[in-house]
C-alpha positions in Angstrom: -52.4 9.9 121.2 -52.1 6.5 122.9 -54.5 5.4 125.6 -53.3 5.8 129.1 -51.2 2.8 130.1 -51.1 1.1 133.5 -48.2 -1.3 134.2 -49.4 -4.6 135.6 -47.2 -7.2 137.1 -48.1 -10.6 135.7 -49.0 -13.5 138.0 -45.9 -15.5 139.0 -47.9 -18.6 138.2 -47.5 -18.0 134.5 -43.7 -17.8 134.9 -43.2 -20.8 137.2 -45.8 -23.3 136.0 -46.1 -22.7 132.2 -42.7 -23.3 130.5 -42.2 -23.9 126.8 -45.7 -25.4 126.3 -46.2 -23.3 123.1 -42.7 -22.9 121.6 -41.3 -26.3 122.6 -44.0 -28.2 120.7 -43.1 -26.3 117.5 -39.5 -27.5 117.7 -40.7 -31.2 117.7 -41.7 -30.8 114.1 -38.6 -29.0 112.9 -36.8 -32.2 111.8 -39.2 -32.9 109.0 -37.9 -32.4 105.5 -40.3 -30.6 103.2 -40.1 -29.5 99.6 -41.6 -26.2 98.5 -43.3 -27.9 95.5 -46.5 -26.0 95.8 -47.5 -22.5 97.1 -48.4 -22.1 100.8 -50.6 -19.2 100.0 -51.7 -16.5 97.5 -51.9 -12.7 97.5 -55.6 -11.8 97.5 -55.3 -8.1 98.0 -52.5 -5.9 96.8 -52.6 -2.1 97.0 -49.4 0.1 96.7 -45.9 -1.2 96.4 -45.1 -4.6 98.0 -42.3 -7.0 97.1 -41.1 -10.5 97.9 -37.6 -11.7 98.5 -37.3 -15.4 97.9 -35.0 -17.8 99.7 -32.5 -17.5 96.8 -32.4 -13.7 97.2 -34.5 -12.8 94.2 -36.6 -9.8 94.7 -39.8 -9.1 92.7 -43.0 -7.0 93.0 -46.1 -8.7 94.4 -49.4 -8.4 92.7 -52.9 -9.9 93.1 -52.9 -13.6 92.7 -49.2 -14.2 93.2 -48.3 -17.5 94.9 -46.1 -17.5 98.0 -43.6 -20.1 99.3 -41.9 -20.9 102.6 -38.9 -18.6 103.3 -40.4 -15.8 101.3 -39.7 -12.4 102.8 -42.6 -10.0 102.3 -42.0 -6.2 102.4 -44.7 -3.5 102.0 -44.0 0.1 101.1 -45.2 3.2 102.9 -48.5 3.2 101.0 -49.1 -0.6 100.7 -51.9 -2.9 101.9 -51.5 -6.7 101.4 -53.6 -9.7 102.2 -52.5 -13.3 102.0 -54.8 -16.4 102.2 -53.0 -19.6 103.1 -53.8 -23.2 102.0 -55.8 -23.9 105.2 -57.7 -20.6 104.8 -55.6 -18.7 107.4 -55.6 -15.0 106.7 -52.8 -12.5 107.1 -53.1 -8.8 106.4 -50.0 -6.6 106.3 -50.1 -2.8 106.8 -47.6 -0.3 105.3 -43.9 -0.5 106.2 -44.1 -4.1 107.3 -41.5 -6.9 106.8 -42.5 -10.5 107.4 -40.9 -13.8 106.7 -42.9 -17.0 106.1 -40.5 -19.4 107.8 -42.7 -22.4 107.6 -46.3 -23.1 106.6 -46.6 -26.8 106.6 -50.0 -28.4 107.1 -50.0 -32.1 107.7 -53.4 -33.7 107.7 -52.2 -36.2 110.3 -51.0 -33.3 112.4 -47.6 -34.8 113.0 -45.6 -32.4 110.9 -47.7 -29.3 111.0 -45.6 -26.2 111.5 -46.8 -22.5 111.1 -43.9 -20.2 111.8 -43.6 -16.5 110.9 -41.0 -13.7 111.7 -42.5 -10.2 112.0 -39.3 -8.2 111.6 -41.1 -4.8 111.8 -44.5 -3.3 111.1 -48.1 -4.4 111.7 -50.2 -7.5 110.8 -53.6 -8.9 111.5 -53.6 -12.7 111.7 -56.6 -14.9 111.6 -55.9 -18.6 112.3 -56.7 -21.1 109.6 -57.9 -24.7 110.2 -54.4 -26.0 111.1 -53.8 -23.4 113.8 -57.3 -23.9 115.2 -56.9 -27.7 115.4 -53.2 -27.5 116.7 -52.6 -24.0 118.1 -49.4 -25.2 119.7 -47.9 -25.5 116.2 -48.2 -21.8 115.4 -45.7 -19.1 116.3 -45.3 -15.4 115.3 -41.8 -14.3 116.2 -40.9 -10.7 116.8 -37.6 -9.1 117.9 -39.1 -8.7 121.4 -41.4 -11.7 122.0 -42.9 -14.7 120.4 -46.7 -15.0 120.1 -48.7 -18.3 120.3 -52.4 -18.6 119.7 -55.6 -20.4 120.7 -57.8 -20.3 117.6 -57.3 -16.6 117.2 -57.9 -13.3 115.4 -55.3 -10.8 116.6 -53.4 -7.7 115.7 -49.6 -7.3 116.3 -47.2 -4.4 115.8 -43.5 -4.2 116.5 -40.8 -1.6 116.1 -38.0 -3.7 117.4 -38.2 -2.2 120.9 -41.7 -3.5 121.9 -44.5 -5.6 120.6 -48.1 -4.3 120.8 -51.1 -6.6 120.5 -54.9 -6.5 120.5 -57.0 -9.7 120.5 -60.2 -9.7 118.5 -61.1 -13.4 119.0 -59.6 -16.2 121.0 -56.4 -15.9 123.0 -52.7 -15.3 122.6 -49.7 -15.8 124.9 -46.4 -13.8 124.7 -43.1 -15.4 125.5 -39.4 -14.5 125.2 -38.0 -14.8 121.6 -37.2 -18.4 120.6 -33.4 -17.7 120.9 -33.8 -17.0 124.6 -35.9 -20.1 125.2 -33.7 -22.9 123.9 -32.0 -24.5 126.9 -31.8 -21.2 128.8 -31.8 -21.2 132.6 -35.4 -20.9 133.9 -37.0 -22.4 130.8 -39.4 -20.5 128.5 -41.7 -18.5 130.7 -44.9 -16.9 129.6 -44.7 -13.1 130.0 -48.3 -12.4 129.4 -51.6 -13.7 128.0 -54.5 -11.8 126.4 -57.9 -13.0 125.3 -61.0 -11.5 123.6 -62.5 -11.8 127.1 -60.3 -8.8 128.0 -62.6 -6.7 125.8 -61.1 -3.4 124.8 -57.7 -4.1 126.3 -54.5 -3.3 124.5 -51.3 -5.0 125.6 -47.6 -4.0 125.1 -44.5 -6.0 126.0 -41.2 -4.1 126.2 -37.8 -5.6 125.5 -37.0 -7.6 128.6 -40.5 -8.7 129.3 -42.1 -5.7 131.0 -45.9 -5.9 130.4 -48.1 -2.9 130.0 -51.9 -2.9 129.6 -54.4 -0.2 128.8 -58.0 0.1 127.9 -58.5 0.9 124.2 -61.6 1.9 122.2 -62.1 0.9 118.6 -60.8 4.3 117.6 -57.7 3.7 119.7 -57.1 0.3 118.0 -57.4 1.9 114.6 -55.0 4.7 115.6 -52.5 2.3 117.1 -52.5 -0.5 114.4 -54.0 1.3 111.4 -56.6 -1.5 111.1 -60.3 -1.0 111.7 -61.8 -4.1 113.4 -65.4 -5.0 112.7 -67.8 -4.7 115.6 -70.4 -7.2 116.8 -73.7 -5.8 118.0 -76.8 -6.9 119.9 -78.9 -9.5 118.2 -82.3 -7.9 118.0 -82.9 -6.2 114.6 -85.4 -3.9 113.2 -85.5 -2.5 109.7 -87.7 0.0 107.8 -87.7 1.1 104.2 -87.4 4.8 103.6 -89.0 6.6 100.6 -86.8 7.6 97.8 -84.0 5.1 98.4 -83.0 2.0 100.2 -82.5 3.7 103.6 -82.5 1.4 106.6 -83.0 2.2 110.3 -81.2 -0.3 112.3 -81.6 -0.5 116.1 -79.3 -3.5 116.6 -77.5 -6.0 114.6 -76.6 -9.7 114.7 -75.7 -12.9 112.9 -72.7 -13.6 110.8 -72.0 -14.6 107.2 -69.1 -15.5 104.9 -66.2 -13.3 105.6 -62.6 -12.6 104.5 -61.2 -11.6 107.9 -63.8 -12.9 110.3 -65.5 -10.4 112.7 -64.7 -10.8 116.3 -66.4 -9.8 119.5 -65.8 -6.1 120.0 -69.2 -4.7 121.3 -70.7 -1.4 120.5 -74.2 -0.2 121.4 -75.8 1.4 118.4 -79.0 3.0 119.5 -80.0 4.2 116.1 -78.6 4.1 112.6 -80.2 5.8 109.6 -78.0 5.6 106.5 -79.4 5.7 102.9 -78.0 5.5 99.4 -77.5 8.7 97.6 -79.3 7.5 94.4 -78.1 7.9 90.8 -78.7 11.4 89.6 -78.8 12.3 93.3 -79.0 16.1 93.5 -75.9 18.0 94.3 -73.8 14.9 94.2 -73.9 15.2 90.4 -74.8 11.5 89.9 -75.1 9.9 86.5 -78.0 7.9 85.2 -77.0 4.3 85.9 -74.9 2.4 88.5 -71.7 0.7 87.3 -71.9 -3.0 86.6 -68.3 -4.1 86.3 -67.6 -2.7 89.8 -69.9 -3.5 92.7 -69.7 -3.3 96.5 -70.1 -6.6 98.3 -70.2 -7.4 101.9 -68.5 -10.3 103.7 -70.8 -10.3 106.8 -74.5 -10.2 107.3 -76.1 -7.0 105.8 -77.2 -5.8 109.2 -73.6 -5.8 110.4 -73.1 -2.8 108.1 -75.0 0.5 107.9 -74.4 0.5 104.1 -77.3 -0.6 101.9 -75.4 -0.1 98.6 -73.5 -3.4 99.2 -74.7 -6.6 97.6 -74.4 -10.0 99.3 -71.1 -11.9 99.1 -72.6 -14.4 96.6 -73.9 -11.7 94.3 -70.8 -9.5 94.4 -68.3 -12.3 94.0 -70.1 -14.1 91.1 -67.8 -13.6 88.1 -65.7 -11.0 90.0 -62.7 -10.7 92.3 -62.1 -8.5 95.3 -59.9 -5.4 94.9 -60.0 -3.0 97.9 -62.2 -2.8 101.0 -62.4 -2.9 104.8 -61.2 -6.2 106.1 -64.1 -8.5 107.3 -66.7 -5.9 106.3 -67.0 -5.2 102.6 -64.9 -5.0 99.3 -65.1 -3.5 95.9 -65.5 -6.5 93.5 -64.4 -6.1 89.8 -65.5 -8.2 86.9 -62.9 -10.8 85.7 -60.4 -11.2 84.2 -57.8 -10.1 86.6 -54.8 -8.3 85.2 -53.6 -4.9 84.1 -55.6 -2.0 82.8 -56.3 -2.2 79.1 -53.5 -0.9 76.9 -55.9 1.6 75.4 -56.4 3.4 78.7 -54.4 6.6 78.3 -54.6 10.3 79.2 -56.9 12.1 81.6 -60.4 10.8 82.4 -63.0 12.6 84.5 -65.6 10.6 86.4 -69.2 11.5 87.6 -70.5 10.2 90.9 -73.2 7.5 90.3 -74.0 6.7 93.9 -72.5 7.0 97.4 -73.2 6.3 101.1 -71.5 7.9 104.0 -72.0 8.2 107.8 -70.3 9.8 110.8 -69.7 7.8 113.9 -69.2 9.4 117.3 -69.2 7.1 120.2 -72.2 4.8 119.8 -74.2 7.0 117.5 -74.2 7.1 113.7 -75.4 10.0 111.5 -76.0 9.7 107.8 -74.0 12.1 105.7 -74.5 13.4 102.1 -71.7 13.7 99.6 -71.8 16.8 97.4 -69.5 18.7 95.1 -67.8 15.4 94.2 -65.2 15.0 91.5 -62.7 12.3 90.5 -60.0 12.7 87.8 -57.5 10.0 86.7 -54.3 10.8 84.8 -53.3 7.4 83.5 -50.2 8.7 81.7 -48.9 10.0 85.0 -50.5 7.1 87.1 -52.1 9.6 89.4 -55.6 10.4 90.7 -57.3 13.3 92.5 -60.7 13.4 94.1 -62.6 15.9 96.3 -66.0 16.0 97.9 -67.9 17.6 100.7 -69.8 15.8 103.5 -72.8 17.2 105.3 -75.5 15.7 107.5 -77.7 16.8 110.4 -75.9 17.9 113.5 -72.6 16.1 112.4 -69.7 18.5 111.5 -69.4 18.9 107.8 -66.0 18.5 106.1 -64.3 19.0 102.7 -62.1 16.2 101.6 -59.2 16.3 99.1 -57.1 13.2 98.3 -54.5 12.4 95.7 -52.3 9.4 95.1 -50.9 6.8 92.7 -52.6 4.4 90.4 -50.9 1.0 89.8 -50.9 -0.9 86.6 -53.9 -3.0 87.8 -56.0 0.1 88.2 -55.9 0.1 92.0 -55.4 3.5 93.8 -54.6 4.6 97.3 -54.3 7.8 99.4 -52.9 7.3 102.9 -52.3 9.9 105.6 -52.3 9.6 109.4 -55.9 10.7 109.6 -57.3 9.6 106.2 -57.5 6.4 104.2 -59.0 6.3 100.7 -58.6 3.3 98.4 -60.3 2.2 95.2 -60.2 0.7 91.8 -61.0 1.4 88.2 -62.6 -1.1 85.8 -60.0 -2.5 83.4 -61.4 -0.3 80.6 -61.5 2.7 83.0 -65.2 3.3 82.3 -66.1 2.8 86.0 -64.5 3.5 89.3 -65.2 3.1 93.0 -63.5 3.9 96.3 -64.1 3.8 100.1 -62.8 6.3 102.6 -62.3 6.4 106.3 -61.4 9.7 107.9 -60.6 10.6 111.5 -62.2 13.8 112.6 -61.8 15.9 115.7 -64.4 13.9 117.6 -65.5 11.0 115.4 -65.0 8.9 112.2 -66.3 9.5 108.7 -66.8 6.4 106.5 -68.2 6.0 103.0 -68.3 4.1 99.7 -68.7 5.5 96.2 -69.3 4.4 92.6 -68.5 6.5 89.5 -69.0 6.4 85.7 -66.6 8.0 83.2 -68.0 11.2 81.7 
């Protein structure tokens, strides 16, 4: 269900005064000749099927660590998640059923020939500007079939089906203009159809073919439903913590600060009056936990620990030391796996059952969070068939309990994913298949269930 939309007529000032300020500057750099001698970026997260079509027409599957060049066409399947980090630390996350072309990614230290140009043919992306776009935002452009998007040091979401483009700004500002083909020498110049900034907190914007602008208020749940991407949330700065007996439970009245991140948190505000979430410890009762936590797989956070209700996560420095990220929630946390990167060991065959070692889960409804307990948990991997199946039950306080079942594919790197309209579950196995971990995000009738798990092979 989409949020209620109110059509707003944009100010004529935008149309008459601002003409081609964003797209025109990009064309100034188009005459430079560049050689694709080195990659413009690398794949830092690959779940599900994704492929690249090069400028020569060669098509190949994308995997973690693959380099990308200008003119590469990136295509994600119906169950795929992909993240790219560019040479200037710009980040681009692609959701399922997305097609994007890297037209240009040229970073000139002098600034004269910088050009950052993408075509979003279809699907959904989250873009976080790198250094080049923050210094020279006029050199960035995301083209869609409906409109072109320019930035001002920005973190934003964009989605297009060919008939409209939908946007949500998490940080900074964007402007939407007619497609480049309609701006070159056309009568009336290159007008700005709409602008949107993080100052318009909680506002979703849609531009229809022809330039009609529609805006609506959108909650974080609306944003996730519309774009399939959960944005991190900033909180008040005062903090209070208390240790709870029997585990590392934390009561958090408010949260603040920021730390190293992968897709930087922005400025969505939520008032959390009280959070109480604790680790379900190893050997933890009806969860059927084993005696020790995995060591090849660990959960690590990108942001300050008080930005997350999870206490099972390690710091970025601890988790990333000797490991690489696999799956996770953008800008919040990831499951880090011990090096080396690569495919599952050749000896990994047949069916393997896993026992829950530890878990954390909570239920969010509006501004309140309720700790949940995972029980009756099982995880089975069939490596011959490249399939997995898991199930568990969540209970906690006054929150509605649920039973969860998920199945899906395992790729040759040991990553696995189950994706439905109301449920996301993604994880990884250690390369020897002795350990596993996954996170889940489930939309209930009135709220969201989230959690992270760690498992040991039986």
